[in-house]
Every structure is written in C-alpha cells, then in structure tokens.
LOVOPA-95965 format. One record per residue (C-alpha): x, y, z; residue number from 1. Coordinates in Angstrom, 2 decimals, decimal comma. Example, Ala and Ser with C-alpha at 12.3 -4.5 7.8 and 13.67 -1.06 7.14 Angstrom:
! LOVOPA-95965
+---------+---------+---------+-----+
!       X !       Y !       Z ! num !
+---------+---------+---------+-----+
!   12,30 !   -4,50 !    7,80 !   1 !
!   13,67 !   -1,06 !    7,14 !   2 !
+---------+---------+---------+-----+
This chain:
! LOVOPA-95965
+---------+---------+---------+-----+
!       X !       Y !       Z ! num !
+---------+---------+---------+-----+
!  -49,99 !   73,18 ! -145,03 !   1 !
!  -53,47 !   74,18 ! -146,38 !   2 !
!  -52,42 !   77,69 ! -146,99 !   3 !
!  -49,29 !   76,67 ! -148,62 !   4 !
!  -51,41 !   74,40 ! -150,97 !   5 !
!  -53,88 !   77,01 ! -151,73 !   6 !
!  -51,09 !   79,56 ! -152,71 !   7 !
!  -49,24 !   76,70 ! -154,59 !   8 !
!  -52,35 !   76,10 ! -156,76 !   9 !
!  -52,99 !   79,82 ! -157,45 !  10 !
!  -49,47 !   80,40 ! -158,47 !  11 !
!  -49,60 !   77,40 ! -160,76 !  12 !
!  -52,74 !   78,66 ! -162,30 !  13 !
!  -51,31 !   82,10 ! -162,55 !  14 !
!  -48,57 !   80,75 ! -164,73 !  15 !
!  -50,36 !   77,98 ! -166,88 !  16 !
!  -53,24 !   80,59 ! -167,81 !  17 !
!  -50,77 !   83,44 ! -168,47 !  18 !
!  -50,82 !   84,05 ! -172,21 !  19 !
!  -47,09 !   85,08 ! -172,46 !  20 !
!  -46,24 !   81,74 ! -170,67 !  21 !
!  -48,23 !   79,78 ! -173,16 !  22 !
!  -46,94 !   81,74 ! -176,04 !  23 !
!  -43,45 !   81,32 ! -175,37 !  24 !
!  -43,72 !   77,52 ! -174,60 !  25 !
!  -45,69 !   77,10 ! -178,02 !  26 !
!  -43,09 !   79,19 ! -179,94 !  27 !
!  -40,26 !   77,41 ! -178,72 !  28 !
!  -41,79 !   74,00 ! -179,42 !  29 !
!  -42,85 !   75,11 ! -182,94 !  30 !
!  -39,44 !   76,65 ! -183,50 !  31 !
!  -37,72 !   73,43 ! -182,43 !  32 !
!  -40,39 !   71,51 ! -184,64 !  33 !
!  -39,36 !   73,70 ! -187,72 !  34 !
!  -35,67 !   72,91 ! -187,17 !  35 !
!  -36,12 !   69,35 ! -186,62 !  36 !
!  -38,45 !   68,65 ! -189,66 !  37 !
!  -36,36 !   70,87 ! -192,09 !  38 !
!  -34,26 !   67,98 ! -193,63 !  39 !
!  -37,60 !   65,96 ! -194,17 !  40 !
!  -39,38 !   68,94 ! -195,66 !  41 !
!  -36,60 !   70,23 ! -197,77 !  42 !
!  -36,15 !   66,74 ! -199,14 !  43 !
!  -39,55 !   66,92 ! -200,78 !  44 !
!  -38,35 !   69,67 ! -203,08 !  45 !
!  -35,65 !   67,58 ! -204,53 !  46 !
!  -35,73 !   64,90 ! -207,19 !  47 !
!  -33,54 !   61,82 ! -206,44 !  48 !
!  -31,79 !   62,32 ! -209,94 !  49 !
!  -30,99 !   65,81 ! -208,98 !  50 !
!  -27,11 !   66,29 ! -208,54 !  51 !
!  -25,20 !   69,21 ! -209,45 !  52 !
!  -23,62 !   69,05 ! -212,92 !  53 !
!  -19,99 !   69,82 ! -213,23 !  54 !
!  -20,72 !   73,14 ! -215,34 !  55 !
!  -23,02 !   74,32 ! -212,54 !  56 !
!  -20,43 !   74,24 ! -209,80 !  57 !
!  -18,19 !   77,20 ! -209,24 !  58 !
!  -15,14 !   77,54 ! -211,38 !  59 !
!  -11,58 !   77,16 ! -209,97 !  60 !
!   -8,81 !   78,16 ! -212,43 !  61 !
!   -5,34 !   76,72 ! -211,99 !  62 !
!   -2,38 !   78,15 ! -213,88 !  63 !
!    1,33 !   77,28 ! -213,82 !  64 !
!    3,81 !   79,73 ! -215,30 !  65 !
!    6,57 !   77,88 ! -217,04 !  66 !
!    5,47 !   74,42 ! -215,66 !  67 !
!    5,03 !   71,83 ! -218,26 !  68 !
!    2,75 !   69,48 ! -216,20 !  69 !
!    0,00 !   72,04 ! -216,01 !  70 !
!   -2,72 !   69,43 ! -217,27 !  71 !
!   -1,48 !   66,95 ! -214,69 !  72 !
!   -1,61 !   69,48 ! -211,89 !  73 !
!   -5,20 !   70,41 ! -213,09 !  74 !
!   -6,30 !   67,01 ! -212,80 !  75 !
!   -4,71 !   66,51 ! -209,39 !  76 !
!   -6,49 !   69,58 ! -208,17 !  77 !
!   -9,89 !   68,56 ! -209,65 !  78 !
!   -9,67 !   65,17 ! -207,92 !  79 !
!   -8,86 !   67,10 ! -204,49 !  80 !
!  -11,55 !   69,99 ! -204,90 !  81 !
!  -14,68 !   67,93 ! -205,83 !  82 !
!  -16,97 !   70,71 ! -205,21 !  83 !
!  -15,25 !   73,01 ! -207,84 !  84 !
!  -15,15 !   72,69 ! -211,55 !  85 !
!  -11,48 !   73,06 ! -211,93 !  86 !
!   -9,98 !   74,11 ! -215,11 !  87 !
!   -6,41 !   74,29 ! -216,04 !  88 !
!   -5,49 !   77,46 ! -218,09 !  89 !
!   -2,54 !   79,16 ! -219,73 !  90 !
!   -3,93 !   82,55 ! -219,45 !  91 !
!   -2,07 !   85,50 ! -217,97 !  92 !
!   -2,46 !   86,67 ! -214,46 !  93 !
!   -4,37 !   89,94 ! -215,24 !  94 !
!   -6,90 !   87,83 ! -217,40 !  95 !
!   -7,26 !   85,42 ! -214,51 !  96 !
!   -7,76 !   88,19 ! -212,01 !  97 !
!  -10,47 !   89,65 ! -214,39 !  98 !
!  -12,42 !   86,47 ! -214,43 !  99 !
!  -12,36 !   86,18 ! -210,72 ! 100 !
!  -13,42 !   89,91 ! -210,21 ! 101 !
!  -16,34 !   89,29 ! -212,76 ! 102 !
!  -17,65 !   86,28 ! -211,11 ! 103 !
!  -16,79 !   83,72 ! -214,07 ! 104 !
!  -14,50 !   82,02 ! -211,54 ! 105 !
!  -14,87 !   81,78 ! -207,83 ! 106 !
!  -11,20 !   81,56 ! -207,20 ! 107 !
!   -7,82 !   80,80 ! -208,92 ! 108 !
!   -4,32 !   79,32 ! -208,15 ! 109 !
!   -1,36 !   80,59 ! -209,95 ! 110 !
!    1,54 !   78,43 ! -209,42 ! 111 !
!    4,71 !   80,27 ! -209,70 ! 112 !
!    7,13 !   77,39 ! -208,83 ! 113 !
!    7,09 !   73,79 ! -207,73 ! 114 !
!    6,16 !   74,78 ! -204,20 ! 115 !
!    4,75 !   78,23 ! -204,47 ! 116 !
!    1,71 !   79,85 ! -205,77 ! 117 !
!   -0,69 !   82,95 ! -205,39 ! 118 !
!   -4,30 !   82,51 ! -204,40 ! 119 !
!   -6,76 !   84,89 ! -205,96 ! 120 !
!  -10,31 !   85,04 ! -204,60 ! 121 !
!  -12,77 !   88,12 ! -204,84 ! 122 !
!  -13,96 !   88,03 ! -201,18 ! 123 !
!  -12,03 !   85,71 ! -198,85 ! 124 !
!  -14,29 !   83,80 ! -196,45 ! 125 !
!  -13,13 !   83,27 ! -192,78 ! 126 !
!  -13,99 !   79,42 ! -193,45 ! 127 !
!  -11,98 !   79,28 ! -196,79 ! 128 !
!   -9,61 !   76,30 ! -196,27 ! 129 !
!   -8,58 !   76,05 ! -200,13 ! 130 !
!   -5,00 !   77,10 ! -199,43 ! 131 !
!   -4,68 !   74,44 ! -196,89 ! 132 !
!   -5,46 !   71,79 ! -199,49 ! 133 !
!   -3,57 !   73,26 ! -202,18 ! 134 !
!   -0,63 !   73,10 ! -199,81 ! 135 !
!   -0,98 !   69,51 ! -199,17 ! 136 !
!   -1,51 !   68,92 ! -202,80 ! 137 !
!    1,71 !   70,69 ! -203,87 ! 138 !
!    3,84 !   68,86 ! -201,03 ! 139 !
!    2,70 !   65,40 ! -202,15 ! 140 !
!    3,60 !   66,23 ! -205,98 ! 141 !
!    6,89 !   67,49 ! -204,81 ! 142 !
!    7,69 !   64,61 ! -202,79 ! 143 !
!    6,82 !   62,12 ! -205,38 ! 144 !
!    8,76 !   63,96 ! -208,12 ! 145 !
!   11,93 !   64,06 ! -205,63 ! 146 !
!   11,27 !   60,24 ! -204,94 ! 147 !
!   10,96 !   59,39 ! -208,69 ! 148 !
!   14,25 !   61,52 ! -209,36 ! 149 !
!   15,80 !   59,31 ! -206,59 ! 150 !
!   15,19 !   56,07 ! -208,42 ! 151 !
!   11,90 !   55,07 ! -206,85 ! 152 !
!    9,23 !   54,14 ! -209,23 ! 153 !
!    5,95 !   56,09 ! -209,50 ! 154 !
!    3,86 !   53,25 ! -208,16 ! 155 !
!    6,13 !   53,05 ! -205,00 ! 156 !
!    6,19 !   56,57 ! -204,59 ! 157 !
!    2,37 !   56,69 ! -204,77 ! 158 !
!    2,31 !   53,92 ! -202,20 ! 159 !
!    4,49 !   55,79 ! -199,69 ! 160 !
!    2,51 !   58,89 ! -199,85 ! 161 !
!   -0,84 !   57,24 ! -199,65 ! 162 !
!   -0,11 !   55,09 ! -196,54 ! 163 !
!   -2,96 !   55,29 ! -193,92 ! 164 !
!   -2,29 !   55,30 ! -190,25 ! 165 !
!   -4,78 !   53,27 ! -188,31 ! 166 !
!   -5,49 !   54,59 ! -184,81 ! 167 !
!   -8,01 !   53,99 ! -182,07 ! 168 !
!   -9,04 !   56,35 ! -179,28 ! 169 !
!  -10,47 !   54,99 ! -176,24 ! 170 !
!  -11,51 !   57,47 ! -173,52 ! 171 !
!  -11,55 !   56,00 ! -170,19 ! 172 !
!  -13,57 !   58,78 ! -168,67 ! 173 !
!  -15,64 !   61,45 ! -170,70 ! 174 !
!  -15,48 !   62,66 ! -174,25 ! 175 !
!  -15,64 !   66,24 ! -173,77 ! 176 !
!  -16,03 !   66,88 ! -177,67 ! 177 !
!  -18,99 !   64,51 ! -177,80 ! 178 !
!  -20,57 !   65,87 ! -174,56 ! 179 !
!  -19,87 !   69,73 ! -175,30 ! 180 !
!  -22,96 !   70,49 ! -177,30 ! 181 !
!  -25,61 !   68,98 ! -174,96 ! 182 !
!  -23,94 !   70,19 ! -171,87 ! 183 !
!  -23,93 !   73,67 ! -173,30 ! 184 !
!  -27,55 !   73,61 ! -174,21 ! 185 !
!  -28,71 !   72,16 ! -170,83 ! 186 !
!  -26,55 !   74,68 ! -168,53 ! 187 !
!  -27,96 !   77,52 ! -170,88 ! 188 !
!  -31,50 !   76,36 ! -170,19 ! 189 !
!  -30,71 !   76,03 ! -166,47 ! 190 !
!  -29,40 !   79,51 ! -166,82 ! 191 !
!  -32,27 !   81,13 ! -168,49 ! 192 !
!  -35,10 !   79,28 ! -166,49 ! 193 !
!  -33,49 !   80,30 ! -163,10 ! 194 !
!  -32,92 !   83,99 ! -164,26 ! 195 !
!  -36,40 !   84,22 ! -165,84 ! 196 !
!  -38,49 !   82,71 ! -163,19 ! 197 !
!  -36,49 !   84,11 ! -160,29 ! 198 !
!  -37,11 !   87,55 ! -161,84 ! 199 !
!  -40,90 !   86,69 ! -162,23 ! 200 !
!  -40,95 !   85,89 ! -158,57 ! 201 !
!  -39,50 !   89,12 ! -157,43 ! 202 !
!  -41,87 !   91,05 ! -159,92 ! 203 !
!  -45,03 !   89,33 ! -158,61 ! 204 !
!  -44,09 !   89,98 ! -154,94 ! 205 !
!  -43,39 !   93,68 ! -155,71 ! 206 !
!  -46,68 !   94,04 ! -157,78 ! 207 !
!  -48,79 !   92,56 ! -154,85 ! 208 !
!  -46,94 !   94,88 ! -152,53 ! 209 !
!  -47,42 !   97,99 ! -154,77 ! 210 !
!  -51,06 !   97,15 ! -154,94 ! 211 !
!  -51,70 !   96,79 ! -151,30 ! 212 !
!  -52,98 !   93,34 ! -151,68 ! 213 !
!  -50,26 !   91,96 ! -149,74 ! 214 !
!  -51,59 !   93,54 ! -146,62 ! 215 !
!  -54,85 !   91,50 ! -146,93 ! 216 !
!  -52,89 !   88,31 ! -147,95 ! 217 !
!  -50,41 !   88,43 ! -145,08 ! 218 !
!  -53,48 !   88,63 ! -142,48 ! 219 !
!  -54,75 !   85,27 ! -143,96 ! 220 !
!  -51,83 !   83,31 ! -144,62 ! 221 !
!  -48,25 !   82,75 ! -143,09 ! 222 !
!  -45,48 !   84,68 ! -144,70 ! 223 !
!  -43,58 !   81,42 ! -144,81 ! 224 !
!  -46,45 !   79,72 ! -146,62 ! 225 !
!  -46,70 !   82,50 ! -148,99 ! 226 !
!  -43,13 !   82,51 ! -149,80 ! 227 !
!  -42,74 !   78,77 ! -150,25 ! 228 !
!  -45,89 !   78,57 ! -152,33 ! 229 !
!  -44,67 !   81,31 ! -154,65 ! 230 !
!  -41,14 !   79,83 ! -155,12 ! 231 !
!  -42,29 !   76,19 ! -155,54 ! 232 !
!  -45,10 !   77,14 ! -157,84 ! 233 !
!  -42,63 !   79,06 ! -160,21 ! 234 !
!  -40,25 !   76,28 ! -159,91 ! 235 !
!  -43,01 !   73,75 ! -161,14 ! 236 !
!  -43,93 !   76,05 ! -163,79 ! 237 !
!  -40,37 !   76,52 ! -165,07 ! 238 !
!  -39,67 !   72,58 ! -164,84 ! 239 !
!  -42,87 !   71,95 ! -166,65 ! 240 !
!  -41,71 !   74,32 ! -169,50 ! 241 !
!  -38,35 !   72,73 ! -169,68 ! 242 !
!  -39,88 !   69,05 ! -169,85 ! 243 !
!  -42,29 !   70,28 ! -172,72 ! 244 !
!  -39,49 !   71,87 ! -174,71 ! 245 !
!  -37,00 !   69,03 ! -174,09 ! 246 !
!  -39,50 !   66,33 ! -174,58 ! 247 !
!  -40,88 !   67,90 ! -177,77 ! 248 !
!  -37,28 !   68,02 ! -179,12 ! 249 !
!  -36,48 !   64,55 ! -178,40 ! 250 !
!  -39,62 !   63,56 ! -180,06 ! 251 !
!  -39,29 !   65,65 ! -183,11 ! 252 !
!  -35,62 !   64,34 ! -183,47 ! 253 !
!  -36,64 !   60,69 ! -183,34 ! 254 !
!  -39,45 !   61,17 ! -185,85 ! 255 !
!  -36,65 !   62,73 ! -188,31 ! 256 !
!  -33,51 !   60,99 ! -187,16 ! 257 !
!  -32,97 !   59,22 ! -190,52 ! 258 !
!  -33,07 !   62,60 ! -192,48 ! 259 !
!  -30,42 !   64,03 ! -190,27 ! 260 !
!  -28,03 !   61,23 ! -191,23 ! 261 !
!  -24,60 !   61,38 ! -189,64 ! 262 !
!  -24,80 !   65,06 ! -188,51 ! 263 !
!  -22,32 !   64,85 ! -185,65 ! 264 !
!  -23,78 !   67,91 ! -183,66 ! 265 !
!  -27,37 !   66,93 ! -183,77 ! 266 !
!  -26,77 !   63,50 ! -182,96 ! 267 !
!  -24,46 !   64,39 ! -179,89 ! 268 !
!  -27,09 !   66,91 ! -178,69 ! 269 !
!  -29,75 !   63,99 ! -178,44 ! 270 !
!  -27,33 !   61,38 ! -177,12 ! 271 !
!  -27,80 !   62,50 ! -173,42 ! 272 !
!  -27,28 !   59,77 ! -170,79 ! 273 !
!  -30,23 !   59,26 ! -168,60 ! 274 !
!  -28,38 !   59,66 ! -165,41 ! 275 !
!  -27,25 !   63,15 ! -166,62 ! 276 !
!  -30,95 !   64,17 ! -166,97 ! 277 !
!  -31,31 !   63,12 ! -163,45 ! 278 !
!  -28,37 !   65,47 ! -162,17 ! 279 !
!  -30,00 !   68,15 ! -164,36 ! 280 !
!  -32,99 !   67,85 ! -162,47 ! 281 !
!  -31,38 !   67,80 ! -159,13 ! 282 !
!  -29,20 !   70,91 ! -159,68 ! 283 !
!  -32,05 !   72,73 ! -161,45 ! 284 !
!  -34,53 !   72,42 ! -158,47 ! 285 !
!  -31,81 !   73,26 ! -155,80 ! 286 !
!  -30,31 !   75,94 ! -157,67 ! 287 !
!  -33,65 !   77,63 ! -158,77 ! 288 !
!  -34,70 !   77,47 ! -155,14 ! 289 !
!  -31,70 !   79,24 ! -153,77 ! 290 !
!  -32,08 !   82,22 ! -156,31 ! 291 !
!  -36,03 !   82,28 ! -156,27 ! 292 !
!  -36,04 !   82,48 ! -152,35 ! 293 !
!  -33,64 !   85,42 ! -152,59 ! 294 !
!  -35,42 !   87,07 ! -155,39 ! 295 !
!  -38,50 !   86,76 ! -153,63 ! 296 !
!  -36,97 !   88,34 ! -150,51 ! 297 !
!  -35,65 !   91,17 ! -152,50 ! 298 !
!  -38,78 !   91,61 ! -154,19 ! 299 !
!  -40,67 !   91,99 ! -150,84 ! 300 !
!  -38,28 !   94,99 ! -150,12 ! 301 !
!  -38,78 !   96,90 ! -153,14 ! 302 !
!  -41,14 !   99,90 ! -152,84 ! 303 !
!  -42,15 !  100,00 ! -156,54 ! 304 !
!  -42,17 !   97,47 ! -159,35 ! 305 !
!  -39,80 !   99,82 ! -161,17 ! 306 !
!  -37,04 !   99,23 ! -158,51 ! 307 !
!  -36,96 !   95,50 ! -159,09 ! 308 !
!  -34,37 !   95,64 ! -161,79 ! 309 !
!  -31,86 !   97,82 ! -159,77 ! 310 !
!  -32,68 !   95,66 ! -156,50 ! 311 !
!  -31,76 !   92,24 ! -158,03 ! 312 !
!  -28,94 !   93,44 ! -160,15 ! 313 !
!  -26,29 !   92,19 ! -157,63 ! 314 !
!  -27,81 !   88,74 ! -157,44 ! 315 !
!  -28,23 !   88,52 ! -161,28 ! 316 !
!  -24,57 !   89,61 ! -161,95 ! 317 !
!  -23,50 !   86,74 ! -159,45 ! 318 !
!  -25,35 !   84,11 ! -161,51 ! 319 !
!  -24,10 !   85,60 ! -164,75 ! 320 !
!  -20,54 !   85,69 ! -163,39 ! 321 !
!  -20,99 !   81,90 ! -162,68 ! 322 !
!  -22,22 !   81,21 ! -166,23 ! 323 !
!  -19,17 !   83,04 ! -167,64 ! 324 !
!  -16,77 !   80,90 ! -165,72 ! 325 !
!  -18,40 !   77,58 ! -166,85 ! 326 !
!  -18,53 !   78,78 ! -170,43 ! 327 !
!  -14,85 !   79,84 ! -170,60 ! 328 !
!  -13,81 !   76,51 ! -168,87 ! 329 !
!  -15,73 !   74,72 ! -171,45 ! 330 !
!  -14,22 !   76,67 ! -174,53 ! 331 !
!  -10,73 !   76,37 ! -172,95 ! 332 !
!  -11,01 !   72,38 ! -173,01 ! 333 !
!  -10,73 !   71,85 ! -169,26 ! 334 !
!  -13,44 !   71,92 ! -166,80 ! 335 !
!  -11,12 !   70,66 ! -164,06 ! 336 !
!   -9,38 !   73,99 ! -163,27 ! 337 !
!   -9,21 !   75,68 ! -159,85 ! 338 !
!  -12,04 !   78,07 ! -160,45 ! 339 !
!  -14,44 !   75,17 ! -161,51 ! 340 !
!  -13,52 !   73,11 ! -158,57 ! 341 !
!  -14,07 !   76,07 ! -156,08 ! 342 !
!  -17,33 !   77,08 ! -157,79 ! 343 !
!  -18,63 !   73,41 ! -157,37 ! 344 !
!  -19,10 !   73,89 ! -153,69 ! 345 !
!  -20,37 !   77,51 ! -153,64 ! 346 !
!  -24,14 !   77,18 ! -153,51 ! 347 !
!  -24,75 !   80,30 ! -155,69 ! 348 !
!  -22,34 !   78,84 ! -158,62 ! 349 !
!  -22,51 !   74,91 ! -157,93 ! 350 !
!  -25,88 !   74,36 ! -159,74 ! 351 !
!  -24,21 !   74,80 ! -163,23 ! 352 !
!  -20,47 !   74,50 ! -162,21 ! 353 !
!  -20,85 !   71,04 ! -160,60 ! 354 !
!  -23,17 !   70,00 ! -163,32 ! 355 !
!  -20,80 !   70,97 ! -166,02 ! 356 !
!  -18,06 !   68,96 ! -164,37 ! 357 !
!  -20,35 !   65,86 ! -164,10 ! 358 !
!  -21,17 !   66,01 ! -167,79 ! 359 !
!  -17,67 !   66,64 ! -169,17 ! 360 !
!  -15,26 !   65,02 ! -166,76 ! 361 !
!  -15,00 !   62,25 ! -164,14 ! 362 !
!  -15,79 !   63,81 ! -160,78 ! 363 !
!  -15,29 !   61,78 ! -157,72 ! 364 !
!  -18,72 !   60,59 ! -156,03 ! 365 !
!  -17,78 !   62,13 ! -152,77 ! 366 !
!  -17,52 !   65,57 ! -154,52 ! 367 !
!  -20,94 !   65,07 ! -155,96 ! 368 !
!  -22,56 !   64,18 ! -152,70 ! 369 !
!  -20,79 !   66,90 ! -150,88 ! 370 !
!  -21,86 !   69,47 ! -153,31 ! 371 !
!  -25,51 !   68,26 ! -153,28 ! 372 !
!  -25,54 !   68,29 ! -149,61 ! 373 !
!  -24,21 !   71,97 ! -149,39 ! 374 !
!  -27,05 !   72,85 ! -151,65 ! 375 !
!  -29,66 !   71,25 ! -149,80 ! 376 !
!  -28,60 !   72,90 ! -146,44 ! 377 !
!  -28,30 !   76,24 ! -148,25 ! 378 !
!  -31,86 !   75,95 ! -149,72 ! 379 !
!  -33,24 !   75,39 ! -146,32 ! 380 !
!  -31,19 !   78,18 ! -144,71 ! 381 !
!  -31,83 !   80,49 ! -147,56 ! 382 !
!  -35,44 !   79,85 ! -147,37 ! 383 !
!  -36,00 !   80,32 ! -143,95 ! 384 !
!  -33,97 !   83,73 ! -144,05 ! 385 !
!  -35,73 !   84,71 ! -147,03 ! 386 !
!  -39,13 !   83,98 ! -145,39 ! 387 !
!  -38,16 !   86,14 ! -142,59 ! 388 !
!  -37,21 !   89,03 ! -144,78 ! 389 !
!  -40,30 !   88,65 ! -146,65 ! 390 !
!  -42,44 !   88,89 ! -143,54 ! 391 !
!  -41,20 !   92,50 ! -142,51 ! 392 !
!  -40,34 !   93,46 ! -146,03 ! 393 !
!  -43,88 !   93,33 ! -147,37 ! 394 !
!  -44,97 !   95,61 ! -144,85 ! 395 !
!  -42,29 !   98,41 ! -145,26 ! 396 !
!  -43,33 !  101,17 ! -147,73 ! 397 !
!  -41,85 !  104,27 ! -149,06 ! 398 !
!  -38,18 !  104,16 ! -150,13 ! 399 !
!  -36,46 !  100,81 ! -150,60 ! 400 !
!  -35,30 !  100,04 ! -146,87 ! 401 !
!  -31,51 !   99,73 ! -146,16 ! 402 !
!  -30,14 !   96,33 ! -145,08 ! 403 !
!  -29,81 !   97,72 ! -141,45 ! 404 !
!  -33,32 !   98,69 ! -141,36 ! 405 !
!  -34,59 !   95,19 ! -142,50 ! 406 !
!  -32,36 !   93,43 ! -139,99 ! 407 !
!  -33,79 !   95,74 ! -137,17 ! 408 !
!  -37,35 !   94,99 ! -138,24 ! 409 !
!  -36,54 !   91,25 ! -138,34 ! 410 !
!  -35,13 !   91,41 ! -134,87 ! 411 !
!  -38,22 !   93,44 ! -133,44 ! 412 !
!  -40,61 !   91,03 ! -135,23 ! 413 !
+---------+---------+---------+-----+
C-alpha cells in the first residue's frame, strides 16, 4: 500500500507540475470564459438607443408583372420580412437583377402570377429561408382573395387565416431535443479525456522502459503497485481537469446568465440534472480505468516510444468506433436502437453508450445496474491481467514482442 501511495503521489505531481497540463487547463478555462462573457462585453459597446434604422437594413425588392396590388403585396412582404427594407418596384427584371448584382439590393422577388415568382439573390446562403416565407405569404393572399370572391368578408377571411392552434407537449420520459447539447458535450469530454490520458499512460510507461529506469523501479516496487498507481494518478489528473473546466463553465454562465437571455442552446447545456453528473462520474472512472490499464499494458510491451502510436491503434479505433455509433444514434433521433443496447453491456463501449441512453431516454434500472456491474468486474479483471502483462512486458527489450511471447513469459513468471 505504501508503494502504491508513493507512486500515486509521484504521478499526480508529474501531471500537476507539467506545464503542458497546466497550460491546456488554463487555456480551456480562459476560452470558455471568453465565450461566456462575450454578450456582457459586447453590450458595453452598444448604446441603448442604438437600433438599426430602416435605411440601414438590407434592401429587398418586390416586383409584380401585371399585378395591380403591388403596393399591398409590398406592405405584406414588409410586415413578414422585418429584417429587410422592403421596397415595391415596377422596374423591369433586368434592372432588378442589376441592382442585386451591384449590391444595391440584397435580394428580389419578381411575382409572375398569383402563386408564382422568381427569387433573385447574388450568393444563395445555405440558411436562406426567404422563399419559404414568401410561399406562405402568397398562399395566404391567394386564399384570402378566393374566400372574398366566394362571399366571405375580408375580416372573416382574415380571422380564418390567422386562427392560432393551441397545443401542449408533455414528455413522460426524456426530452431528447433539450438534452441533446449537454449530452453531446459530456460524452465528447469523456471521449477526449479517456483517449488523451490513456495515451499518456502508455507513453509514460514506454518512456521509463526505454530509459532503463523501469529496471530500477521494478526492483523497489511491485508491478501491480506501479500499474495501479500510474493509472489512478492519471485518472485523478483527468478528473481534476474535467472538474475545473466544467466548474469554470458553470460559474461563468451563472455570472452572465442574464446577458444570454433566451438562448435555447446555452440554457439547455447548463440545465444538467445532478443525477446525470453522478452517472457521468461513474462511467468516466470505470471507462477510464479499463482503457488506461490496457494502454499501460500495451506501453510496457513497446520497445521504443515511437512504437506507441502503432501499438495502441487497435484499442484507439475500438473506442472511436463506439463514439461514432453513439453520435450517429444521437443524430438519427433514437438512442434505443439495437446497436446502442448491445454496446451498453460491452465494457469497451458501455461508458459512453449507456451514459447516452440514460441522458436521452428512459432506461430500466436493472439495465443500468447490470451495465455498471459488468464494468466493475471488467475493471478488476482487466486490471489484474494488465498488471501481469506489465510485469513481464517492462523487462522485454528489443523488437515489440508478439502476443504468444508475452503469454509464454507470463506463464513462466
């Protein structure tokens, strides 16, 4: 136990005194702070009386060939497109196109009939929704005219077209849209920390081995104490970094919540239930230990530090595949598909698969318990197995040993 605590303390000091570790942490905190304080700071450069004048807005031209109601249609378009300075015009198509090309007008609608038009714009944005709005305007105008011709008064026609539908949505489980943003951020954080610190465990072990320092260490401490000390030390360092970054994010948001107003995405990100943070901690710790033990075992078998990336590639691809399955399931709108359910009980994929299901759907309690128990058993089993590989791997030099060579050495040991 004493050896384990000494190694654990050494590993923690190694991380906390590392300038790269400190620099990345400070950078992330400052970057998040800059984002969270942006609305407050940008507000200092605006005067309350400042509001875009009508002439300062982009110009939208509306023209109607042969339609007498051009002025009325222009007014209707002006009411619908409040961000534009809508101008009704009787100019020809070529003159209108020239104005759009020259930048005098941002866009133009040339109506060729009651329910047909041509939309002119210089560079069509992928987010341009002007045609959808125009379609709705012309549909309503056409319907109103048809009803008036049928004997309905303009007021009655207006009331019919403006009727509002009242509805309520009561989710008896989880609201996936509301939970999507913070779930994605949390699983991405788990993904990055597990890969980053797992890789660091492998690199540290390989570095000590290549410098022959391992031969000295292995004689003064048990291999199991060294393995567990390194893995738990890395896990605590990663957890500390997560707490600092997430804590700073929550603090900065609370300081500037009023300035973000009704920003749905930002509000949903910081509306994380406390029980979900508890699940995140559980799956982070268990998932990290599984991968860190394996990374450490692989690092002990590498003959050179340069061989680490090649050696850990299969393990890294396994975790990347799990992450891809989760992201695709989230994007498709269902996290209760067969792939996600299977991945929820596989130790290498369940840390992010089961966590995502818990965050975005209603998972039976027994499934959560089974998944966590499988992870706990796997952590101990993989930990013991990795310690045995570590014990023989650190003493094997030369070319990277084959699996059969490692197993034979473990049997003889």
